[in-house]
PDB file of N, CA, C, O and CB in Angstrom:
ATOM      1  N   MET A   1     -52.359 -22.153  18.059  1.00  0.00           N
ATOM      2  CA  MET A   1     -51.864 -21.361  18.102  1.00  0.00           C
ATOM      3  C   MET A   1     -50.400 -21.938  18.386  1.00  0.00           C
ATOM      4  O   MET A   1     -49.840 -22.700  17.597  1.00  0.00           O
ATOM      5  CB  MET A   1     -52.520 -20.553  18.816  1.00  0.00           C
ATOM      6  N   ASP A   2     -49.624 -21.343  20.028  1.00  0.00           N
ATOM      7  CA  ASP A   2     -48.960 -22.295  20.725  1.00  0.00           C
ATOM      8  C   ASP A   2     -48.183 -24.031  20.185  1.00  0.00           C
ATOM      9  O   ASP A   2     -47.036 -24.469  20.282  1.00  0.00           O
ATOM     10  CB  ASP A   2     -50.007 -22.421  21.655  1.00  0.00           C
ATOM     11  N   ARG A   3     -49.689 -24.723  19.526  1.00  0.00           N
ATOM     12  CA  ARG A   3     -48.919 -26.139  19.328  1.00  0.00           C
ATOM     13  C   ARG A   3     -48.739 -25.706  18.082  1.00  0.00           C
ATOM     14  O   ARG A   3     -47.563 -25.567  17.745  1.00  0.00           O
ATOM     15  CB  ARG A   3     -49.656 -27.716  19.546  1.00  0.00           C
ATOM     16  N   PHE A   4     -49.616 -25.437  17.250  1.00  0.00           N
ATOM     17  CA  PHE A   4     -48.944 -25.092  15.742  1.00  0.00           C
ATOM     18  C   PHE A   4     -47.096 -24.389  16.176  1.00  0.00           C
ATOM     19  O   PHE A   4     -46.082 -24.957  16.580  1.00  0.00           O
ATOM     20  CB  PHE A   4     -50.265 -23.482  14.746  1.00  0.00           C
ATOM     21  N   GLU A   5     -47.295 -23.467  15.955  1.00  0.00           N
ATOM     22  CA  GLU A   5     -46.016 -23.038  16.479  1.00  0.00           C
ATOM     23  C   GLU A   5     -44.516 -23.985  16.792  1.00  0.00           C
ATOM     24  O   GLU A   5     -43.441 -24.292  16.277  1.00  0.00           O
ATOM     25  CB  GLU A   5     -46.468 -22.505  17.689  1.00  0.00           C
ATOM     26  N   THR A   6     -45.363 -24.173  18.051  1.00  0.00           N
ATOM     27  CA  THR A   6     -44.247 -25.555  18.592  1.00  0.00           C
ATOM     28  C   THR A   6     -43.699 -26.264  17.207  1.00  0.00           C
ATOM     29  O   THR A   6     -42.762 -26.054  16.436  1.00  0.00           O
ATOM     30  CB  THR A   6     -45.249 -27.030  19.668  1.00  0.00           C
ATOM     31  N   GLN A   7     -44.932 -27.349  17.314  1.00  0.00           N
ATOM     32  CA  GLN A   7     -44.269 -28.559  15.487  1.00  0.00           C
ATOM     33  C   GLN A   7     -44.160 -27.760  14.685  1.00  0.00           C
ATOM     34  O   GLN A   7     -43.233 -28.377  14.160  1.00  0.00           O
ATOM     35  CB  GLN A   7     -45.369 -29.872  14.497  1.00  0.00           C
ATOM     36  N   PHE A   8     -44.283 -26.649  13.881  1.00  0.00           N
ATOM     37  CA  PHE A   8     -43.683 -26.494  13.616  1.00  0.00           C
ATOM     38  C   PHE A   8     -41.922 -25.788  13.607  1.00  0.00           C
ATOM     39  O   PHE A   8     -41.165 -25.832  12.638  1.00  0.00           O
ATOM     40  CB  PHE A   8     -44.403 -26.518  13.382  1.00  0.00           C
ATOM     41  N   GLU A   9     -41.684 -25.320  14.644  1.00  0.00           N
ATOM     42  CA  GLU A   9     -39.900 -24.934  15.575  1.00  0.00           C
ATOM     43  C   GLU A   9     -38.988 -26.444  15.448  1.00  0.00           C
ATOM     44  O   GLU A   9     -37.779 -26.602  15.273  1.00  0.00           O
ATOM     45  CB  GLU A   9     -40.170 -24.525  17.947  1.00  0.00           C
ATOM     46  N   ASN A  10     -40.367 -27.706  15.653  1.00  0.00           N
ATOM     47  CA  ASN A  10     -40.356 -28.948  15.745  1.00  0.00           C
ATOM     48  C   ASN A  10     -39.568 -29.180  14.178  1.00  0.00           C
ATOM     49  O   ASN A  10     -38.384 -28.842  14.135  1.00  0.00           O
ATOM     50  CB  ASN A  10     -41.923 -29.580  16.076  1.00  0.00           C
ATOM     51  N   LEU A  11     -40.052 -29.613  13.199  1.00  0.00           N
ATOM     52  CA  LEU A  11     -39.480 -30.209  12.088  1.00  0.00           C
ATOM     53  C   LEU A  11     -38.878 -29.199  11.119  1.00  0.00           C
ATOM     54  O   LEU A  11     -38.487 -29.565  10.011  1.00  0.00           O
ATOM     55  CB  LEU A  11     -40.470 -31.027  11.436  1.00  0.00           C
ATOM     56  N   ASP A  12     -38.794 -27.842  11.552  1.00  0.00           N
ATOM     57  CA  ASP A  12     -37.253 -26.627  11.269  1.00  0.00           C
ATOM     58  C   ASP A  12     -36.386 -27.318  12.024  1.00  0.00           C
ATOM     59  O   ASP A  12     -35.380 -27.565  11.359  1.00  0.00           O
ATOM     60  CB  ASP A  12     -37.267 -24.741  11.934  1.00  0.00           C
ATOM     61  N   VAL A  13     -36.323 -27.763  13.175  1.00  0.00           N
ATOM     62  CA  VAL A  13     -34.394 -28.773  13.376  1.00  0.00           C
ATOM     63  C   VAL A  13     -34.702 -29.587  13.304  1.00  0.00           C
ATOM     64  O   VAL A  13     -33.667 -30.248  13.392  1.00  0.00           O
ATOM     65  CB  VAL A  13     -33.269 -28.951  14.626  1.00  0.00           C
ATOM     66  N   GLN A  14     -35.973 -30.679  13.111  1.00  0.00           N
ATOM     67  CA  GLN A  14     -35.286 -31.894  11.997  1.00  0.00           C
ATOM     68  C   GLN A  14     -35.204 -31.791  11.060  1.00  0.00           C
ATOM     69  O   GLN A  14     -34.689 -32.833  10.655  1.00  0.00           O
ATOM     70  CB  GLN A  14     -35.670 -32.961  11.772  1.00  0.00           C
ATOM     71  N   SER A  15     -35.484 -30.768   9.800  1.00  0.00           N
ATOM     72  CA  SER A  15     -35.150 -30.511   8.799  1.00  0.00           C
ATOM     73  C   SER A  15     -33.599 -30.055   8.179  1.00  0.00           C
ATOM     74  O   SER A  15     -32.951 -30.100   7.134  1.00  0.00           O
ATOM     75  CB  SER A  15     -35.972 -29.827   8.709  1.00  0.00           C
ATOM     76  N   GLN A  16     -33.487 -29.545   9.719  1.00  0.00           N
ATOM     77  CA  GLN A  16     -32.391 -28.665   9.874  1.00  0.00           C
ATOM     78  C   GLN A  16     -31.158 -29.625   9.363  1.00  0.00           C
ATOM     79  O   GLN A  16     -30.335 -29.516   8.454  1.00  0.00           O
ATOM     80  CB  GLN A  16     -32.260 -28.084  11.482  1.00  0.00           C
ATOM     81  N   VAL A  17     -31.529 -31.064  10.826  1.00  0.00           N
ATOM     82  CA  VAL A  17     -30.875 -32.126  11.265  1.00  0.00           C
ATOM     83  C   VAL A  17     -30.413 -33.028   9.908  1.00  0.00           C
ATOM     84  O   VAL A  17     -29.264 -33.335   9.591  1.00  0.00           O
ATOM     85  CB  VAL A  17     -31.824 -32.876  12.308  1.00  0.00           C
ATOM     86  N   MET A  18     -31.391 -33.281   9.366  1.00  0.00           N
ATOM     87  CA  MET A  18     -31.692 -34.426   8.239  1.00  0.00           C
ATOM     88  C   MET A  18     -30.232 -33.631   6.829  1.00  0.00           C
ATOM     89  O   MET A  18     -29.363 -34.274   6.241  1.00  0.00           O
ATOM     90  CB  MET A  18     -34.117 -34.300   7.527  1.00  0.00           C
ATOM     91  N   GLU A  19     -30.569 -31.908   6.723  1.00  0.00           N
ATOM     92  CA  GLU A  19     -30.541 -31.542   5.703  1.00  0.00           C
ATOM     93  C   GLU A  19     -28.466 -32.119   5.809  1.00  0.00           C
ATOM     94  O   GLU A  19     -27.831 -32.521   4.835  1.00  0.00           O
ATOM     95  CB  GLU A  19     -31.326 -29.789   5.517  1.00  0.00           C
ATOM     96  N   ASN A  20     -27.839 -31.946   7.389  1.00  0.00           N
ATOM     97  CA  ASN A  20     -27.134 -31.213   7.799  1.00  0.00           C
ATOM     98  C   ASN A  20     -26.569 -32.938   8.126  1.00  0.00           C
ATOM     99  O   ASN A  20     -25.356 -33.098   7.990  1.00  0.00           O
ATOM    100  CB  ASN A  20     -27.592 -29.865   8.807  1.00  0.00           C
ATOM    101  N   THR A  21     -27.380 -34.153   8.528  1.00  0.00           N
ATOM    102  CA  THR A  21     -26.983 -35.361   8.471  1.00  0.00           C
ATOM    103  C   THR A  21     -26.545 -35.864   6.749  1.00  0.00           C
ATOM    104  O   THR A  21     -25.470 -36.436   6.564  1.00  0.00           O
ATOM    105  CB  THR A  21     -28.189 -36.160   9.178  1.00  0.00           C
ATOM    106  N   MET A  22     -27.719 -35.509   5.301  1.00  0.00           N
ATOM    107  CA  MET A  22     -27.352 -35.398   4.058  1.00  0.00           C
ATOM    108  C   MET A  22     -25.988 -35.664   3.894  1.00  0.00           C
ATOM    109  O   MET A  22     -25.359 -36.704   3.694  1.00  0.00           O
ATOM    110  CB  MET A  22     -27.677 -34.239   3.585  1.00  0.00           C
ATOM    111  N   CYS A  23     -25.532 -33.963   4.081  1.00  0.00           N
ATOM    112  CA  CYS A  23     -24.942 -33.333   3.524  1.00  0.00           C
ATOM    113  C   CYS A  23     -22.809 -34.107   4.094  1.00  0.00           C
ATOM    114  O   CYS A  23     -21.815 -34.150   3.370  1.00  0.00           O
ATOM    115  CB  CYS A  23     -25.719 -31.668   3.947  1.00  0.00           C
ATOM    116  N   ASN A  24     -22.926 -34.449   5.264  1.00  0.00           N
ATOM    117  CA  ASN A  24     -22.237 -34.523   6.236  1.00  0.00           C
ATOM    118  C   ASN A  24     -21.991 -35.999   4.849  1.00  0.00           C
ATOM    119  O   ASN A  24     -21.150 -35.935   3.952  1.00  0.00           O
ATOM    120  CB  ASN A  24     -22.874 -34.464   8.119  1.00  0.00           C
ATOM    121  N   SER A  25     -22.885 -37.077   5.042  1.00  0.00           N
ATOM    122  CA  SER A  25     -22.861 -38.433   4.371  1.00  0.00           C
ATOM    123  C   SER A  25     -22.334 -38.597   2.760  1.00  0.00           C
ATOM    124  O   SER A  25     -21.633 -39.433   2.189  1.00  0.00           O
ATOM    125  CB  SER A  25     -24.341 -38.932   4.448  1.00  0.00           C
ATOM    126  N   SER A  26     -23.002 -37.429   2.350  1.00  0.00           N
ATOM    127  CA  SER A  26     -22.605 -37.652   0.590  1.00  0.00           C
ATOM    128  C   SER A  26     -20.868 -37.143   0.892  1.00  0.00           C
ATOM    129  O   SER A  26     -20.051 -37.670   0.137  1.00  0.00           O
ATOM    130  CB  SER A  26     -23.802 -36.203  -0.916  1.00  0.00           C
ATOM    131  N   THR A  27     -20.412 -36.329   1.765  1.00  0.00           N
ATOM    132  CA  THR A  27     -18.979 -35.535   1.988  1.00  0.00           C
ATOM    133  C   THR A  27     -18.336 -37.250   1.487  1.00  0.00           C
ATOM    134  O   THR A  27     -17.968 -37.821   0.460  1.00  0.00           O
ATOM    135  CB  THR A  27     -18.504 -34.658   4.115  1.00  0.00           C
ATOM    136  N   LEU A  28     -18.487 -37.520   2.824  1.00  0.00           N
ATOM    137  CA  LEU A  28     -17.386 -38.548   3.096  1.00  0.00           C
ATOM    138  C   LEU A  28     -17.333 -40.116   1.991  1.00  0.00           C
ATOM    139  O   LEU A  28     -16.594 -41.080   1.795  1.00  0.00           O
ATOM    140  CB  LEU A  28     -17.699 -39.001   4.822  1.00  0.00           C
ATOM    141  N   THR A  29     -18.734 -39.517   1.470  1.00  0.00           N
ATOM    142  CA  THR A  29     -19.136 -41.228   0.763  1.00  0.00           C
ATOM    143  C   THR A  29     -18.211 -40.887  -0.709  1.00  0.00           C
ATOM    144  O   THR A  29     -18.382 -41.867  -1.434  1.00  0.00           O
ATOM    145  CB  THR A  29     -21.474 -41.659   0.316  1.00  0.00           C
ATOM    146  N   THR A  30     -17.136 -39.682  -1.545  1.00  0.00           N
ATOM    147  CA  THR A  30     -17.153 -40.018  -1.686  1.00  0.00           C
ATOM    148  C   THR A  30     -14.975 -40.515  -1.715  1.00  0.00           C
ATOM    149  O   THR A  30     -14.166 -39.921  -1.003  1.00  0.00           O
ATOM    150  CB  THR A  30     -18.306 -39.761  -2.183  1.00  0.00           C
ATOM    151  N   PRO A  31     -14.616 -41.584  -2.637  1.00  0.00           N
ATOM    152  CA  PRO A  31     -13.502 -41.854  -2.507  1.00  0.00           C
ATOM    153  C   PRO A  31     -12.300 -40.373  -2.149  1.00  0.00           C
ATOM    154  O   PRO A  31     -12.664 -39.291  -2.611  1.00  0.00           O
ATOM    155  CB  PRO A  31     -13.351 -42.666  -3.778  1.00  0.00           C
ATOM    156  N   GLN A  32     -11.062 -40.404  -1.419  1.00  0.00           N
ATOM    157  CA  GLN A  32     -10.840 -39.119  -1.769  1.00  0.00           C
ATOM    158  C   GLN A  32      -9.368 -38.995  -3.339  1.00  0.00           C
ATOM    159  O   GLN A  32      -8.733 -38.078  -3.859  1.00  0.00           O
ATOM    160  CB  GLN A  32     -10.358 -38.359  -0.032  1.00  0.00           C
ATOM    161  N   SER A  33      -9.448 -40.313  -3.492  1.00  0.00           N
ATOM    162  CA  SER A  33      -8.453 -40.900  -4.483  1.00  0.00           C
ATOM    163  C   SER A  33      -9.514 -40.193  -6.035  1.00  0.00           C
ATOM    164  O   SER A  33      -8.995 -40.008  -7.136  1.00  0.00           O
ATOM    165  CB  SER A  33      -8.252 -43.129  -4.253  1.00  0.00           C
ATOM    166  N   GLN A  34     -10.830 -39.943  -5.764  1.00  0.00           N
ATOM    167  CA  GLN A  34     -11.342 -39.552  -7.047  1.00  0.00           C
ATOM    168  C   GLN A  34     -11.644 -38.172  -7.211  1.00  0.00           C
ATOM    169  O   GLN A  34     -11.564 -37.600  -8.298  1.00  0.00           O
ATOM    170  CB  GLN A  34     -12.464 -40.253  -7.345  1.00  0.00           C
ATOM    171  N   VAL A  35     -11.974 -37.651  -6.192  1.00  0.00           N
ATOM    172  CA  VAL A  35     -11.588 -36.416  -5.652  1.00  0.00           C
ATOM    173  C   VAL A  35     -10.051 -35.414  -6.202  1.00  0.00           C
ATOM    174  O   VAL A  35     -10.005 -34.265  -6.644  1.00  0.00           O
ATOM    175  CB  VAL A  35     -11.488 -36.865  -4.167  1.00  0.00           C
ATOM    176  N   ASP A  36      -9.103 -36.259  -5.986  1.00  0.00           N
ATOM    177  CA  ASP A  36      -8.076 -35.493  -6.205  1.00  0.00           C
ATOM    178  C   ASP A  36      -7.730 -35.598  -7.837  1.00  0.00           C
ATOM    179  O   ASP A  36      -7.254 -34.754  -8.596  1.00  0.00           O
ATOM    180  CB  ASP A  36      -6.938 -35.934  -5.230  1.00  0.00           C
ATOM    181  N   SER A  37      -8.267 -37.308  -8.127  1.00  0.00           N
ATOM    182  CA  SER A  37      -7.972 -37.097 -10.015  1.00  0.00           C
ATOM    183  C   SER A  37      -8.989 -35.851 -10.735  1.00  0.00           C
ATOM    184  O   SER A  37      -8.736 -35.185 -11.739  1.00  0.00           O
ATOM    185  CB  SER A  37      -8.536 -38.892 -11.037  1.00  0.00           C
ATOM    186  N   LEU A  38      -9.691 -35.819 -10.228  1.00  0.00           N
ATOM    187  CA  LEU A  38     -10.602 -34.374 -10.934  1.00  0.00           C
ATOM    188  C   LEU A  38     -10.054 -33.506 -11.269  1.00  0.00           C
ATOM    189  O   LEU A  38      -9.667 -32.981 -12.313  1.00  0.00           O
ATOM    190  CB  LEU A  38     -11.491 -33.620 -10.232  1.00  0.00           C
ATOM    191  N   MET A  39     -10.023 -33.236  -9.275  1.00  0.00           N
ATOM    192  CA  MET A  39      -9.211 -31.514  -9.677  1.00  0.00           C
ATOM    193  C   MET A  39      -7.761 -31.761 -10.147  1.00  0.00           C
ATOM    194  O   MET A  39      -7.304 -30.751 -10.682  1.00  0.00           O
ATOM    195  CB  MET A  39      -9.004 -30.285  -8.079  1.00  0.00           C
ATOM    196  N   GLN A  40      -7.097 -32.565 -10.118  1.00  0.00           N
ATOM    197  CA  GLN A  40      -5.578 -32.758 -11.059  1.00  0.00           C
ATOM    198  C   GLN A  40      -6.206 -31.850 -12.770  1.00  0.00           C
ATOM    199  O   GLN A  40      -5.874 -30.834 -13.380  1.00  0.00           O
ATOM    200  CB  GLN A  40      -5.066 -35.217 -11.400  1.00  0.00           C
ATOM    201  N   GLU A  41      -7.572 -33.305 -13.019  1.00  0.00           N
ATOM    202  CA  GLU A  41      -7.947 -33.047 -14.561  1.00  0.00           C
ATOM    203  C   GLU A  41      -8.151 -31.613 -15.147  1.00  0.00           C
ATOM    204  O   GLU A  41      -8.063 -31.337 -16.343  1.00  0.00           O
ATOM    205  CB  GLU A  41      -9.250 -33.731 -14.837  1.00  0.00           C
ATOM    206  N   VAL A  42      -8.522 -30.477 -13.831  1.00  0.00           N
ATOM    207  CA  VAL A  42      -9.791 -29.865 -13.963  1.00  0.00           C
ATOM    208  C   VAL A  42      -7.696 -28.518 -14.178  1.00  0.00           C
ATOM    209  O   VAL A  42      -7.606 -27.643 -15.038  1.00  0.00           O
ATOM    210  CB  VAL A  42     -11.672 -29.926 -12.178  1.00  0.00           C
ATOM    211  N   ALA A  43      -6.734 -28.787 -13.352  1.00  0.00           N
ATOM    212  CA  ALA A  43      -6.020 -28.407 -13.389  1.00  0.00           C
ATOM    213  C   ALA A  43      -5.175 -28.753 -14.345  1.00  0.00           C
ATOM    214  O   ALA A  43      -4.149 -28.073 -14.337  1.00  0.00           O
ATOM    215  CB  ALA A  43      -5.851 -28.383 -12.562  1.00  0.00           C
ATOM    216  N   ASP A  44      -5.223 -29.419 -15.019  1.00  0.00           N
ATOM    217  CA  ASP A  44      -4.019 -30.020 -16.159  1.00  0.00           C
ATOM    218  C   ASP A  44      -4.992 -28.844 -17.471  1.00  0.00           C
ATOM    219  O   ASP A  44      -4.441 -28.540 -18.529  1.00  0.00           O
ATOM    220  CB  ASP A  44      -4.050 -32.565 -16.581  1.00  0.00           C
ATOM    221  N   GLU A  45      -5.980 -28.497 -17.228  1.00  0.00           N
ATOM    222  CA  GLU A  45      -6.418 -28.304 -18.129  1.00  0.00           C
ATOM    223  C   GLU A  45      -7.057 -26.913 -18.677  1.00  0.00           C
ATOM    224  O   GLU A  45      -7.606 -26.575 -19.726  1.00  0.00           O
ATOM    225  CB  GLU A  45      -6.990 -29.142 -18.061  1.00  0.00           C
ATOM    226  N   ALA A  46      -6.562 -25.969 -16.885  1.00  0.00           N
ATOM    227  CA  ALA A  46      -6.036 -25.215 -16.587  1.00  0.00           C
ATOM    228  C   ALA A  46      -5.256 -24.242 -16.823  1.00  0.00           C
ATOM    229  O   ALA A  46      -5.342 -23.015 -16.853  1.00  0.00           O
ATOM    230  CB  ALA A  46      -5.887 -25.520 -16.245  1.00  0.00           C
ATOM    231  N   GLY A  47      -3.711 -25.781 -17.143  1.00  0.00           N
ATOM    232  CA  GLY A  47      -2.847 -25.076 -17.127  1.00  0.00           C
ATOM    233  C   GLY A  47      -1.610 -25.036 -15.355  1.00  0.00           C
ATOM    234  O   GLY A  47      -0.522 -24.466 -15.440  1.00  0.00           O
ATOM    235  N   TYR A  48      -1.925 -25.511 -14.377  1.00  0.00           N
ATOM    236  CA  TYR A  48      -1.801 -25.568 -13.650  1.00  0.00           C
ATOM    237  C   TYR A  48      -0.619 -26.557 -13.419  1.00  0.00           C
ATOM    238  O   TYR A  48      -0.322 -27.271 -14.377  1.00  0.00           O
ATOM    239  CB  TYR A  48      -2.781 -25.550 -13.329  1.00  0.00           C
ATOM    240  N   VAL A  49      -0.234 -26.626 -12.791  1.00  0.00           N
ATOM    241  CA  VAL A  49       1.254 -27.456 -12.733  1.00  0.00           C
ATOM    242  C   VAL A  49       1.268 -28.530 -10.826  1.00  0.00           C
ATOM    243  O   VAL A  49       1.028 -29.689 -10.488  1.00  0.00           O
ATOM    244  CB  VAL A  49       2.978 -25.693 -12.805  1.00  0.00           C
ATOM    245  N   ALA A  50       1.525 -27.756 -10.398  1.00  0.00           N
ATOM    246  CA  ALA A  50       2.105 -28.003  -8.598  1.00  0.00           C
ATOM    247  C   ALA A  50       0.818 -28.598  -7.811  1.00  0.00           C
ATOM    248  O   ALA A  50       0.799 -28.759  -6.591  1.00  0.00           O
ATOM    249  CB  ALA A  50       2.619 -26.204  -7.614  1.00  0.00           C
ATOM    250  N   VAL A  51      -0.520 -28.977  -8.899  1.00  0.00           N
ATOM    251  CA  VAL A  51      -1.451 -29.304  -7.720  1.00  0.00           C
ATOM    252  C   VAL A  51      -1.102 -30.559  -7.239  1.00  0.00           C
ATOM    253  O   VAL A  51      -0.986 -30.634  -6.015  1.00  0.00           O
ATOM    254  CB  VAL A  51      -2.939 -29.311  -8.059  1.00  0.00           C
ATOM    255  N   THR A  52      -0.868 -31.755  -8.015  1.00  0.00           N
ATOM    256  CA  THR A  52      -0.328 -32.756  -7.237  1.00  0.00           C
ATOM    257  C   THR A  52       0.131 -32.886  -5.356  1.00  0.00           C
ATOM    258  O   THR A  52      -0.426 -33.458  -4.419  1.00  0.00           O
ATOM    259  CB  THR A  52       0.769 -32.871  -8.039  1.00  0.00           C
ATOM    260  N   SER A  53       1.490 -31.982  -5.463  1.00  0.00           N
ATOM    261  CA  SER A  53       2.316 -31.805  -4.688  1.00  0.00           C
ATOM    262  C   SER A  53       1.073 -31.268  -3.276  1.00  0.00           C
ATOM    263  O   SER A  53       0.690 -31.809  -2.239  1.00  0.00           O
ATOM    264  CB  SER A  53       3.555 -30.753  -5.399  1.00  0.00           C
ATOM    265  N   THR A  54       0.767 -29.880  -3.999  1.00  0.00           N
ATOM    266  CA  THR A  54      -0.546 -29.164  -3.005  1.00  0.00           C
ATOM    267  C   THR A  54      -1.570 -29.977  -2.970  1.00  0.00           C
ATOM    268  O   THR A  54      -1.974 -30.061  -1.810  1.00  0.00           O
ATOM    269  CB  THR A  54      -1.224 -27.752  -3.508  1.00  0.00           C
ATOM    270  N   LEU A  55      -2.345 -30.791  -3.896  1.00  0.00           N
ATOM    271  CA  LEU A  55      -4.052 -31.966  -2.740  1.00  0.00           C
ATOM    272  C   LEU A  55      -3.005 -32.543  -2.364  1.00  0.00           C
ATOM    273  O   LEU A  55      -3.466 -32.631  -1.226  1.00  0.00           O
ATOM    274  CB  LEU A  55      -5.719 -33.402  -3.577  1.00  0.00           C
ATOM    275  N   LYS A  56      -1.551 -33.245  -2.219  1.00  0.00           N
ATOM    276  CA  LYS A  56      -1.511 -34.068  -1.206  1.00  0.00           C
ATOM    277  C   LYS A  56      -1.231 -33.526   0.533  1.00  0.00           C
ATOM    278  O   LYS A  56      -1.468 -33.948   1.665  1.00  0.00           O
ATOM    279  CB  LYS A  56      -0.485 -34.952  -1.718  1.00  0.00           C
ATOM    280  N   LYS A  57      -0.534 -32.245  -0.169  1.00  0.00           N
ATOM    281  CA  LYS A  57      -0.323 -31.928   1.866  1.00  0.00           C
ATOM    282  C   LYS A  57      -1.814 -31.569   2.048  1.00  0.00           C
ATOM    283  O   LYS A  57      -2.148 -31.958   3.167  1.00  0.00           O
ATOM    284  CB  LYS A  57       0.995 -30.153   2.603  1.00  0.00           C
ATOM    285  N   LYS A  58      -2.690 -31.071   1.500  1.00  0.00           N
ATOM    286  CA  LYS A  58      -3.916 -30.525   1.825  1.00  0.00           C
ATOM    287  C   LYS A  58      -4.594 -31.572   2.484  1.00  0.00           C
ATOM    288  O   LYS A  58      -4.670 -31.573   3.713  1.00  0.00           O
ATOM    289  CB  LYS A  58      -4.655 -29.990   0.689  1.00  0.00           C
ATOM    290  N   SER A  59      -5.400 -33.011   1.373  1.00  0.00           N
ATOM    291  CA  SER A  59      -5.653 -33.395   1.985  1.00  0.00           C
ATOM    292  C   SER A  59      -5.289 -34.295   3.033  1.00  0.00           C
ATOM    293  O   SER A  59      -6.234 -34.923   3.510  1.00  0.00           O
ATOM    294  CB  SER A  59      -6.080 -33.411   1.553  1.00  0.00           C
ATOM    295  N   THR A  60      -3.593 -34.626   3.749  1.00  0.00           N
ATOM    296  CA  THR A  60      -3.290 -35.662   4.509  1.00  0.00           C
ATOM    297  C   THR A  60      -4.097 -34.203   6.286  1.00  0.00           C
ATOM    298  O   THR A  60      -4.363 -34.512   7.448  1.00  0.00           O
ATOM    299  CB  THR A  60      -0.963 -36.367   4.209  1.00  0.00           C
ATOM    300  N   ASN A  61      -4.164 -33.165   5.763  1.00  0.00           N
ATOM    301  CA  ASN A  61      -4.650 -32.225   6.689  1.00  0.00           C
ATOM    302  C   ASN A  61      -5.822 -32.114   7.175  1.00  0.00           C
ATOM    303  O   ASN A  61      -6.154 -31.885   8.338  1.00  0.00           O
ATOM    304  CB  ASN A  61      -4.499 -31.256   6.342  1.00  0.00           C
ATOM    305  N   VAL A  62      -6.458 -32.284   6.246  1.00  0.00           N
ATOM    306  CA  VAL A  62      -8.241 -32.489   5.763  1.00  0.00           C
ATOM    307  C   VAL A  62      -8.183 -33.742   7.280  1.00  0.00           C
ATOM    308  O   VAL A  62      -8.225 -33.454   8.477  1.00  0.00           O
ATOM    309  CB  VAL A  62      -8.751 -33.487   3.361  1.00  0.00           C
ATOM    310  N   VAL A  63      -8.066 -35.242   6.577  1.00  0.00           N
ATOM    311  CA  VAL A  63      -7.975 -36.052   6.962  1.00  0.00           C
ATOM    312  C   VAL A  63      -7.553 -35.892   8.658  1.00  0.00           C
ATOM    313  O   VAL A  63      -8.495 -36.134   9.412  1.00  0.00           O
ATOM    314  CB  VAL A  63      -7.314 -36.604   6.055  1.00  0.00           C
ATOM    315  N   ARG A  64      -6.325 -35.535   9.284  1.00  0.00           N
ATOM    316  CA  ARG A  64      -6.340 -35.415   9.958  1.00  0.00           C
ATOM    317  C   ARG A  64      -7.191 -33.885  10.807  1.00  0.00           C
ATOM    318  O   ARG A  64      -7.153 -33.402  11.939  1.00  0.00           O
ATOM    319  CB  ARG A  64      -5.348 -35.848   9.836  1.00  0.00           C
ATOM    320  N   ASN A  65      -7.535 -33.724  10.180  1.00  0.00           N
ATOM    321  CA  ASN A  65      -8.803 -32.520  10.648  1.00  0.00           C
ATOM    322  C   ASN A  65     -10.202 -32.591  11.437  1.00  0.00           C
ATOM    323  O   ASN A  65     -10.779 -32.049  12.380  1.00  0.00           O
ATOM    324  CB  ASN A  65      -9.340 -32.000   9.454  1.00  0.00           C
ATOM    325  N   SER A  66     -10.432 -33.807  10.263  1.00  0.00           N
ATOM    326  CA  SER A  66     -12.023 -33.954  10.368  1.00  0.00           C
ATOM    327  C   SER A  66     -12.031 -35.153  11.367  1.00  0.00           C
ATOM    328  O   SER A  66     -13.007 -35.904  11.398  1.00  0.00           O
ATOM    329  CB  SER A  66     -12.911 -34.314   8.776  1.00  0.00           C
ATOM    330  N   PHE A  67     -11.164 -35.306  12.024  1.00  0.00           N
ATOM    331  CA  PHE A  67     -11.463 -36.191  13.063  1.00  0.00           C
ATOM    332  C   PHE A  67     -10.908 -35.679  14.040  1.00  0.00           C
ATOM    333  O   PHE A  67     -10.433 -36.652  14.627  1.00  0.00           O
ATOM    334  CB  PHE A  67     -11.121 -37.477  12.928  1.00  0.00           C
ATOM    335  N   THR A  68     -10.637 -34.732  14.637  1.00  0.00           N
ATOM    336  CA  THR A  68     -10.083 -34.142  15.918  1.00  0.00           C
ATOM    337  C   THR A  68     -10.970 -33.149  16.025  1.00  0.00           C
ATOM    338  O   THR A  68     -10.907 -32.364  16.970  1.00  0.00           O
ATOM    339  CB  THR A  68      -8.585 -33.646  15.961  1.00  0.00           C
TER     340      THR A  68
END
């Protein structure tokens, strides 16, 4: 029974690591320009005007924070 519990715990840890890795890799592969463009399009449809300047400020901060 101990062996089963150990294997189950190892599998759980491995699954969590793999899930985190996949989430991080898919986040990093989307070009920032496409994300900004889509957000601007949604904002335009919703009637927001000042999204572009806000996006530029926030995207710069996100890039800086992701490497620290």
